[in-house]
N, C-alpha and C positions, 0 to 999 in steps of 0.2 A: 320765478315768482308767479303765482297764479293770479288770475284776474281779480278774484275776490280778495285775495291778500293785498294786492296792489291798491284796490279801491278802498279797503279798510285803512291802509296806511295813509292814503291821501286824505280820507275823511278825518282821521285823528289829527294829522298835521293841520288841516284846514280849521278844525275846531279850535286848536290851540292858537293859531294866528288870528282868527276872527275874534276870539276872546281878548287877545292882547290889543288888537288894533281896530276892532269893529269892522263892519262890512265895508264902509266907504274907505277906510284907511288901509285895507288889505289889498294887495295886488296878487295876481296869480303867480308872479315871479317870487313873491315872498314865500308862498306855499311850496313852490318848486324848490326854492333854495333850502327850505327846512328839510326837505326830503333828499336833496342832492340829485334831483332829476331835472329834465328840461320841461319847459312850460307846455310844449306840444303834447306831452303825455297827459297833463292835467286836462287839456282841451279834448283829447281823445276820450277820456272817461266821462267828463262832465260838460263839455262844450263851452261853458261860460262860468264866470264867477257867480252869477245869479243862481244858476242851477246847482252849483257846488254849495253855495250858502243855503239854498232851500233844502238840500239833502242833509246838511249838518243840522239845521233847525229841526227837521223831521226826526232825526235820530235823538236829539235832546228831548223833544216832546214825547217820543216813544219811551224813553227812560223814565220820565216823570209819570206817565200813565202806568207803566209797569210797576213802579214803586207803589203808587196808590192802590193799584189792583191787588198787589201782594199784601199790603197793609190792611186792606178791607177784609181779606180772608181771615185775618187774625182776630177779628171782632173786637178791636180796641176802640175806645172812645175817639171821636174825630180829633179832639184836642191832642191826644197822644200821637195819633197818626201824623198830624201836622207838625208837632214838635220833633218827631223822628225824621220827617222829611227835611225840615230846616237843619237839624243837626247833621244829617247825611250830606247835604249839599253845601253847607257852609262850615 
């Protein structure tokens, strides 16, 4: 398994667990258990829960910005862009 692939799998699992339990309710062991790996591997890639959480939030914000950037290129009214955004994420 490549480093990028491992990191992406960790980020996906962390996102899922953070959404379910929130930042304070999530333990690194929860994320490791979701992946079937040991906690040391998580710390190797991200060093702490705070750094992992920060990386997950950055990814989510990047998705939001990308969505709006793509929608803006379609020259739709803002109301339609916002409606599409809401429909997409909910």
